C-alpha positions in Angstrom: 0.1 0.1 0.0 1.5 3.5 -0.8 0.3 6.5 1.2 0.9 10.0 -0.1 0.2 12.7 2.6 -0.2 16.5 1.4 -0.4 19.5 3.9 -1.4 22.4 2.4 -1.8 25.4 4.3 -4.2 28.7 3.4 -3.8 30.4 6.6 -6.0 31.7 8.6 -9.0 29.9 6.8 -8.5 26.2 5.9 -5.9 23.7 7.2 -6.5 21.0 4.3 -5.3 17.3 4.7 -5.6 15.0 1.5 -4.5 11.4 2.3 -4.5 9.1 -0.7 -4.2 5.3 -0.6 -3.2 3.2 -3.6 -4.6 -0.4 -3.1 -7.0 -2.9 -4.6 -9.9 -0.2 -4.5 -8.0 3.1 -4.5 -9.5 5.6 -2.1 -9.2 9.2 -2.0 -10.1 11.2 1.5 -10.4 14.7 2.3 -10.2 15.7 5.9 -10.9 19.5 6.3 -9.7 21.4 9.0 -11.2 25.0 9.5 -10.6 28.1 11.5 -13.8 29.3 12.9 -15.3 32.4 11.4 -15.8 35.3 13.9 -18.9 34.5 16.0 -20.0 31.7 14.1 -17.2 29.1 14.8 -17.7 25.3 14.9 -17.2 22.0 13.1 -19.2 19.1 11.8 -17.5 15.8 10.8 -19.4 12.8 9.4 -19.1 10.0 6.4 -20.8 11.9 3.9 -20.2 15.4 3.1 -24.0 16.4 2.1 -25.0 15.7 5.9 -21.8 17.4 7.3 -22.5 20.4 5.2 -26.3 20.3 6.6 -25.2 20.3 10.0 -22.5 23.3 9.3 -25.4 25.2 7.8 -27.5 24.8 10.9 -24.5 26.4 12.9 -24.4 29.1 10.5 -28.1 30.0 11.1 -27.4 30.4 14.6 -28.1 26.5 15.9 -26.2 25.1 18.8 -24.1 21.6 18.4 -27.2 19.8 19.2 -29.2 21.2 16.3 -26.6 20.6 14.3 -26.2 16.8 15.1 -29.8 16.2 15.1 -29.9 18.0 11.6 -26.8 15.6 10.6 -28.3 12.5 11.8 -31.4 13.1 10.0 -29.6 14.1 6.9 -27.4 10.8 6.9 -30.9 8.6 7.0 -31.1 10.1 3.4 -27.5 10.2 2.2 -25.9 7.0 4.0 -28.3 4.3 4.0 -25.8 1.6 4.7 -25.8 3.0 8.5 -27.5 6.2 8.4 -31.0 5.5 9.6 -34.5 5.9 11.2 -34.8 2.3 11.8 -31.7 1.6 14.2 -30.4 3.2 17.3 -27.2 4.0 19.1 -25.4 6.6 21.6 -24.8 10.2 21.8 -22.3 12.0 24.2 -23.3 15.3 24.9 -21.6 18.0 26.5 -23.3 21.3 27.6 -20.9 24.1 28.0 -22.9 26.4 30.1 -23.9 24.1 32.6 -20.5 22.2 32.2 -22.4 19.0 32.0 -21.9 15.8 30.2 -24.7 13.3 29.4 -24.8 10.1 27.6 -27.9 9.7 25.8 -29.0 5.6 24.8 -31.5 5.1 22.3 -30.1 1.6 21.8 -32.9 -0.6 20.0 -34.8 -2.8 22.3 -36.0 -6.6 22.1 -39.9 -6.7 21.3 -42.1 -8.1 24.1 -42.2 -11.6 22.3 -38.5 -11.9 22.4 -37.3 -14.7 24.9 -34.0 -16.1 25.5 -33.9 -18.9 23.2 -35.5 -16.7 20.1 -32.7 -18.3 17.8 -32.2 -21.6 18.5 -33.1 -24.5 16.6 -34.9 -27.8 18.0 -31.4 -29.2 18.7 -30.5 -26.0 20.8 -28.4 -24.6 18.5 -27.9 -21.0 17.1 -29.8 -20.5 13.9 -27.4 -17.5 12.0 -30.2 -17.0 9.6 -32.6 -15.9 12.0 -30.5 -14.2 14.2 -28.9 -12.0 11.2 -31.3 -11.9 8.6 -35.2 -11.6 8.3 -37.7 -9.3 10.7 -36.9 -11.5 13.4 -33.4 -10.4 13.9 -35.1 -6.7 14.3 -35.1 -4.6 17.5 -37.6 -1.7 18.2 -36.0 1.4 16.5 -34.2 3.9 18.9 -32.8 6.8 16.5 -36.0 8.8 16.0 -36.5 8.8 19.8 -33.1 9.5 20.6 -32.6 12.4 18.2 -36.2 13.9 18.7 -35.6 13.7 22.6 -32.1 15.5 22.5 -33.5 18.2 20.1 -36.5 18.9 22.0 -34.7 19.0 25.4 -31.1 20.6 24.5 -31.4 22.1 21.0 -32.2 25.9 20.1 -34.1 25.6 17.2 -37.4 24.1 16.0 -37.4 20.1 15.4 -39.2 21.4 11.9 -36.4 23.8 10.9 -33.6 21.1 11.7 -35.4 18.6 10.0 -36.1 20.5 6.7 -32.7 19.7 5.2 -33.2 15.8 5.6 -36.7 16.1 4.0 -35.5 18.5 1.1 -32.7 15.7 0.1 -35.1 13.0 0.2 -38.1 14.8 -1.8 -35.5 16.8 -4.4 -33.1 14.0 -4.3 -29.5 13.5 -4.0 -26.8 13.1 -6.6 -25.4 9.6 -6.2 -21.7 9.6 -5.3 -19.1 7.0 -6.3 -19.1 5.9 -2.6 -22.6 5.2 -2.8 -23.0 3.4 -5.9 -20.4 1.2 -5.1 -21.7 0.4 -1.6 -25.2 -0.1 -3.0 -23.9 -2.8 -5.6 -22.0 -4.4 -3.4 -25.2 -5.1 -1.3 -27.6 -5.6 -4.1 -27.7 -9.3 -4.0 -29.4 -9.1 -0.5 -31.3 -6.1 -1.1 -32.8 -7.3 -4.2 -34.4 -10.2 -2.5 -37.0 -7.8 -1.0 -39.4 -5.8 -3.2 -39.5 -2.6 -1.3 -36.1 -2.5 -0.9 -35.7 -3.1 -5.0 -38.0 -0.4 -5.3 -36.3 2.3 -3.2 -32.6 1.5 -3.9 -32.3 0.8 -7.8 -33.6 2.5 -10.7 -37.1 2.2 -11.6 -36.3 -0.3 -14.2 -34.2 -2.6 -11.7 -30.8 -1.4 -12.6 -28.4 -0.3 -10.0 -27.9 3.6 -9.5 -24.4 4.9 -10.9 -22.5 7.6 -9.8 -24.2 10.9 -10.8 -27.7 9.5 -10.9 -30.2 11.7 -8.8 -31.7 9.3 -6.3 -35.4 10.6 -4.9 -36.8 9.2 -1.9 -40.2 10.2 -1.6 -41.6 7.6 0.8 -38.7 8.5 3.1 -39.6 12.3 2.9 -43.3 11.6 3.9 -41.8 9.6 6.7 -39.3 12.4 7.9 -42.1 15.1 7.4 -44.7 13.1 9.8 -41.8 13.1 12.5 -41.1 17.1 12.0 -44.7 17.6 12.5 -45.6 15.3 15.2 -42.1 14.5 16.8 -41.6 11.1 17.9 -45.3 10.1 17.8 -45.0 10.9 14.0 -42.8 7.4 14.3 -44.2 5.6 17.0 -47.4 6.1 16.4 -49.8 6.8 13.5 -49.2 5.9 9.8 -45.5 5.1 10.1 -46.3 2.6 13.1 -48.9 1.1 11.4 -46.3 0.4 8.1 -43.6 -1.2 10.6 -46.4 -3.5 12.3 -47.4 -4.5 8.7 -44.1 -5.3 7.7 -43.4 -7.2 10.8 -47.1 -9.5 10.2 -45.9 -9.8 6.7 -42.4 -11.1 7.1 -42.8 -12.8 10.4 -41.1 -10.0 12.9 -42.0 -9.5 16.4 -42.7 -5.8 16.7 -46.1 -4.6 18.0 -47.7 -0.9 18.2 -47.1 -1.8 22.2 -43.4 -2.1 21.4 -43.4 1.0 19.5 -45.2 2.8 21.6 -43.2 1.9 25.0 -40.1 3.1 23.5 -38.3 5.7 25.2 -34.8 7.2 24.7 -32.9 7.0 28.3 -30.1 9.3 30.0 -27.4 7.8 31.5 -24.4 8.8 33.6 -21.0 8.6 31.7 -18.4 6.3 32.2 -15.4 8.7 33.4 -11.7 8.0 34.0 -8.6 9.9 33.7 -5.4 9.4 31.4 -2.0 11.2 31.9 -3.8 14.2 33.3 -6.8 13.9 30.8 -10.6 13.4 31.7 -12.1 10.7 29.3 -15.6 10.6 29.0 -17.8 7.8 27.4 -21.0 5.8 27.0 -21.6 3.4 29.8 -23.7 0.3 29.5 -25.3 -1.1 27.3 -22.4 0.0 25.6 -19.4 -2.1 26.2 -17.2 1.0 24.4 -16.5 3.3 27.6 -15.9 0.7 30.0 -13.6 -1.0 28.1 -12.2 2.2 26.9 -11.0 3.4 30.3 -10.1 0.1 31.3 -7.7 -0.3 28.7 -6.4 3.2 29.3 -5.9 2.2 33.0 -3.7 -0.6 32.0 -1.7 1.3 29.6 -1.1 4.3 31.6 1.2 2.4 33.8 3.8 2.2 31.0 5.6 5.1 29.4 4.5 4.5 25.8 6.2 7.4 24.0 9.8 6.1 24.4 8.5 2.7 22.9 8.0 4.5 19.7 4.6 4.6 17.9 3.6 1.1 16.4 7.1 -0.3 17.2 6.6 -4.4 18.1 7.1 -3.3 22.1 4.1 -0.9 21.4 1.9 -3.2 19.7 2.8 -5.9 22.1 1.2 -3.9 25.0 -1.9 -3.0 23.3 -2.5 -6.2 22.2 -2.2 -7.9 25.5 -4.4 -4.8 27.0 -7.1 -5.6 24.3 -7.3 -9.5 24.9 -7.7 -8.8 28.8 -10.6 -5.9 28.2 -12.4 -8.1 25.7 -12.1 -11.2 27.8 -14.0 -9.2 30.6 -16.5 -7.9 28.2 -17.6 -11.4 27.3 -18.8 -12.1 30.9 -19.4 -9.0 32.5 -21.5 -6.6 30.0 -25.1 -6.0 29.3 -27.8 -4.0 29.8 -27.7 -2.3 33.3 -31.5 -2.4 33.6 -31.1 -6.3 33.5 -28.1 -7.0 35.1 -25.7 -5.8 37.5 -22.4 -4.9 35.4 -19.4 -4.1 37.7 -18.8 -0.9 36.1 -16.5 0.5 39.3 -14.5 -2.7 39.7 -14.0 -3.0 35.7 -12.6 0.9 35.7 -10.7 0.7 38.9 -6.9 1.6 38.2 -6.2 -1.1 40.9 -7.8 -4.0 39.1 -6.0 -2.3 35.9 -2.7 -2.8 37.9 -3.3 -6.5 38.6 -4.1 -7.2 35.1 -0.7 -5.1 34.1 1.5 -7.3 36.1 0.1 -10.3 34.6 1.5 -9.3 31.4 4.7 -11.0 30.0 6.3 -8.1 28.4 8.6 -10.6 26.0 6.0 -13.3 24.7 2.3 -13.2 23.8 -0.7 -14.9 25.9 -2.4 -17.7 24.7 -6.3 -16.4 24.8 -7.4 -19.6 26.0 -5.6 -19.1 28.9 -7.3 -15.5 29.7 -10.3 -15.8 31.6 -12.5 -12.8 32.6 -11.0 -11.6 35.7 -13.0 -9.5 37.8 -13.5 -10.9 41.3 -17.2 -10.5 42.3 -19.2 -10.8 45.3 -22.4 -12.8 44.9 -24.5 -10.8 42.8 -20.7 -5.1 16.9 -20.8 -3.9 10.3 -22.3 -1.1 9.8 -22.3 1.8 11.9 -21.6 5.6 11.3 -20.1 8.4 13.7 -20.6 12.0 13.5 -19.2 14.6 15.8 -20.5 18.2 16.1 -18.6 21.5 18.0 -20.1 24.5 18.2 -18.1 27.9 19.1 -20.1 28.2 22.2 -18.2 24.7 23.7 -21.0 22.8 23.3 -20.0 19.4 21.8 -21.9 16.3 20.0 -20.4 12.7 19.7 -23.0 10.4 18.4 -22.6 7.0 16.9 -25.6 5.3 15.2 -26.1 1.6 13.3 -28.2 -0.6 11.4 -25.8 -3.6 12.7 -25.0 -4.8 9.5 -24.7 -2.7 6.3 -28.1 -1.8 5.2 -29.3 -3.9 8.5 -31.1 -7.0 7.6 -31.9 -5.5 4.0 -35.4 -4.8 4.5 -36.9 -1.5 4.0 -40.5 -0.6 5.2 -42.8 -0.8 2.1 -44.6 2.9 2.1 -42.0 4.5 4.4 -38.9 4.3 2.7 -36.3 3.2 5.3 -34.4 0.0 6.1 -34.5 -2.0 9.5 -32.1 -3.2 11.6 -30.8 -6.6 12.7 -29.7 -5.6 16.0 -31.0 -8.8 17.8 -27.7 -10.5 16.5 -25.8 -8.5 19.0 -27.5 -10.1 22.0 -25.9 -13.8 23.0 -27.9 -16.2 21.3 -26.5 -18.8 23.3 -23.6 -18.5 25.9 -20.1 -18.9 24.5 -21.5 -18.7 20.5 -19.8 -15.7 18.5 -21.8 -13.1 16.9 -21.5 -11.9 13.4 -18.1 -9.9 14.7 -17.0 -13.2 16.4 -18.0 -11.6 19.9 -18.7 -14.0 22.3 -21.2 -13.1 25.8 -22.8 -14.8 28.6 -25.7 -14.5 30.8 -25.4 -10.5 30.8 -26.1 -10.3 27.6 -28.8 -13.2 26.9 -31.9 -12.1 25.3 -35.1 -11.2 27.4 -37.9 -8.8 26.4 -37.6 -5.1 26.6 -33.6 -5.4 27.2 -31.0 -3.5 25.1 -28.4 -5.5 23.3 -24.7 -4.9 24.0 -22.7 -2.7 21.8 -19.3 -1.8 21.1 -20.1 2.0 20.0 -17.9 4.0 21.8 -18.7 8.0 21.4 -16.0 9.5 23.6 -14.9 13.3 24.6 -11.6 14.0 26.0 -11.4 16.7 28.5 -8.1 18.7 29.8 -8.8 21.5 32.4 -12.3 20.8 32.7 -12.8 21.9 28.7 -13.1 19.4 25.9 -10.0 19.1 23.4 -10.9 16.0 21.5 -14.4 14.4 20.2 -14.0 11.0 18.5 -15.9 8.0 17.7 -16.1 5.0 14.9 -17.8 2.5 12.6 -16.5 -1.0 12.6 -18.4 -3.4 15.0 -16.2 -5.0 17.7 -13.2 -2.9 16.1 -14.9 0.4 17.3 -13.6 0.3 20.9 -9.6 -0.1 19.7 -9.6 2.3 17.2 -11.1 5.1 19.5 -8.7 3.9 21.9 -5.4 4.6 19.2 -6.8 7.9 18.2 -6.7 9.0 22.1 -3.1 7.4 22.4 -1.8 8.9 19.2 -2.9 12.4 20.5 -2.0 12.3 24.0 1.1 10.0 24.0 2.3 10.6 20.6 1.4 14.4 20.1 -0.4 13.9 16.9 -2.8 16.3 15.6 -6.0 15.2 14.7 -5.2 14.2 10.9 -1.9 12.0 12.2 -3.8 10.2 14.7 -6.6 9.2 12.3 -4.1 8.3 9.3 -1.8 6.1 11.4 -1.8 2.3 11.0 -4.2 0.8 13.4 -4.4 -2.6 15.3 -7.3 -5.0 17.1 -7.4 -7.8 19.3 -10.6 -8.9 20.9 -9.6 -11.9 22.7 -11.3 -14.7 20.5 -10.4 -15.5 17.9 -7.0 -15.5 19.2 -5.6 -13.1 16.2 -3.8 -9.9 16.1 -5.3 -7.8 13.1 -3.1 -5.4 11.8 -3.8 -2.8 8.7 -1.2 -2.3 6.2 1.3 0.1 7.1 2.8 -1.6 10.0 6.7 -2.4 9.0 7.7 -5.7 8.1 10.4 -5.7 11.0 7.4 -5.1 13.4 5.6 -7.9 12.5 8.4 -10.2 12.5 9.3 -9.4 16.0 5.6 -10.0 16.9 5.5 -13.0 15.1 8.6 -14.4 17.1 6.7 -13.2 20.3 4.1 -15.7 19.6 1.3 -13.6 18.1 -1.0 -14.7 15.4 -1.1 -12.1 12.9 -3.5 -11.3 10.2 -2.8 -8.6 7.8 -5.6 -9.5 5.6 -8.0 -7.9 7.5 -8.3 -4.4 5.7 -9.4 -1.1 7.1 -9.7 -1.3 11.0 -12.8 1.1 11.5 -13.4 4.7 10.4 -13.2 7.3 12.7 -14.8 10.9 12.9 -12.7 13.3 14.9 -12.4 17.0 15.9 -9.9 18.9 18.3 -9.8 22.3 19.4 -6.8 24.3 20.4 -6.9 27.7 21.0 -10.2 28.6 19.0 -8.7 26.5 15.9 -11.2 23.5 15.4 -9.4 20.5 13.4 -11.7 17.8 12.1 -10.9 15.1 10.1 -13.1 12.2 8.5 -11.1 9.1 8.1 -9.5 8.3 4.8 -10.4 4.6 5.0 -13.6 5.1 3.2 -14.4 7.8 0.7 -17.4 10.4 0.8 -17.1 12.0 4.1 -16.2 15.7 5.2 -15.3 17.8 8.0 -17.2 21.1 7.5 -17.3 24.8 9.3 -19.7 27.1 9.0 -19.4 29.8 6.8 
C-alpha cells in the first residue's frame, strides 16, 4: 500500500489534509480543518459530505451543536442508507458548556415484548444464524428517532421542523449519487434485491443499479421524515409510520407490535469517566461496552511510558494487544444492559484492577487467549455503523454513533415508509459462548430478554483537559470500534499527533477470541516479524480497522478529520 500525505496551508481560513491510498480499491479522502468564522465557529464531521454540510449550515444559522447534530443525523438517514438510519439506534455523548455537564443518551434498539432467551435456537439447541442475522425476527425496536427527537426538544435551540427540513428536502428533491454510495449499493445488491420494497427504493425504476451522478429521490422517506417533523416522536412510533412497520412485521414474521413502538423511550445515563495522563475521558456506559473498556484499557496502559517505545513498534503493539485481549475477555462475561444485569462498572474501571492485569502481562511473549479468563473477582450478585461529531463556538459538543448493525441492516425496507430496518438482535448472546457475526462471545449478562437492549461496541467519546473538551471522536466498525477510538486517543495524548495524523496512523486490533492480532497495512515488516517471534498470531489481510470521525480544538482552532479509509465524508465549518 502506498501512502501520500500532502499538507496545504491556506492561513487563516483552511488547513486541508489530503490522504491518498493506492490499493485494490483506490481511495481518496479529504479531511478539512477550518478556522472558525468570527462569532460562528464550529465544526461538523461525518461520513458523508452532504450531511456534514447540512450540520454546518445549521450552525451558521445560529443553531447549537445539538441542532446541528440532529440535522446531520436525519440527513445521514437520506444520504448514507447503509448506516445512517431511522430504523436503527445508537448512543450520543453530549457536553453542555453553559452547565459544564456531560450526558450519555442511550437510544439503543430494544428487544420486542415477544422476544425470549431461546429465540434463535433450533430444535437441537443450536443457534440458527439465518434467524439471528437476517429476516425481521432479527429486528429490534428502533431507537434513532426517539433519541434524536429527545435531545432536540430538550437541548436544542431551534424548532424540530427547522432542523429536519434539510433532510426532508434531500429526500424529496433528490441527492446526486456519489461513487462511494454507488459502490456500496452495488456490493449490497444481492441482499437488497431479495425484498420488493428494497428493490423499489434502492435501484432505478428499470431495476438496474444506481450509478454515480444519478439523482436519487426518496419520496416515501420524505413523507416519513415530514411526519416526524410535524408530530415529533409520535410521528414515527404512532400513526401511519407505526402502522407500516407493524404491517411489515406481520408480513415477514417479525415481532414488533404497536405497543413495543409506543413503549420505546430514549434513556439519559451517567457517562463512564476515567483519567489518563492528566486528561479526563468520558464515554458511553452500558449497554455500550465501549466506554467501560476504553477506560479499562487506558488504565492498564497508563502504567507504561509509551512514547519512548516509539509509535507502532513491536514493544508498543505487544502492550496494546495484551491490553485489548484482557479487556475483551472481561467484555464477554460482565457487560450487558444495566437495567437487567448488575454490570460491575466500578470494578472494571478501577485503576487497581487494571494494575493487577498489567502485572500479569509478559512483556516478551504473547499470551494464549485460552489461558485468559474474565478476571473480575465479584461477590455474589458490533458491520455497519457510522459516527459523527459536532462542536459549536459556544463549546457545546456532540459525539454520536448510530447503526443498523450490518451494512443496510437486515436489507428489508418498510414498504411505504422508505427506510431500512436493523438486525440488532444478533448483538445479543443467542447462546452463551457462541460468537455473533463479529466474532464476539457473550454470556448471561447479554442474553435475550423482552425489553432489553443488546450490548454494543459503539464508543462515542469526549476527552477533556483542565475541565474543557479538547478532542471528540468515535468510530464505525463493529467489534473494532473500541480499539480504534483507543488508538486515536493514544496517538493524540502519548505521541502528540494532530487529528489528521492520529486518524491516518495504521491500527491494530485484538478481541480475545479469535486469538488473532489484526494489523492494517502500514505496520512495518520488521515489526510484524518481531511480533510473530513473540508468539502473536497475525492477520494482515483484515483491511481497514474502523473509520473514525474526529474533531480537536486548540486556542479556538477547530481541526476536523473524516477517516480516509472510506470515501465520501467531510469535515465542514460554518461559513
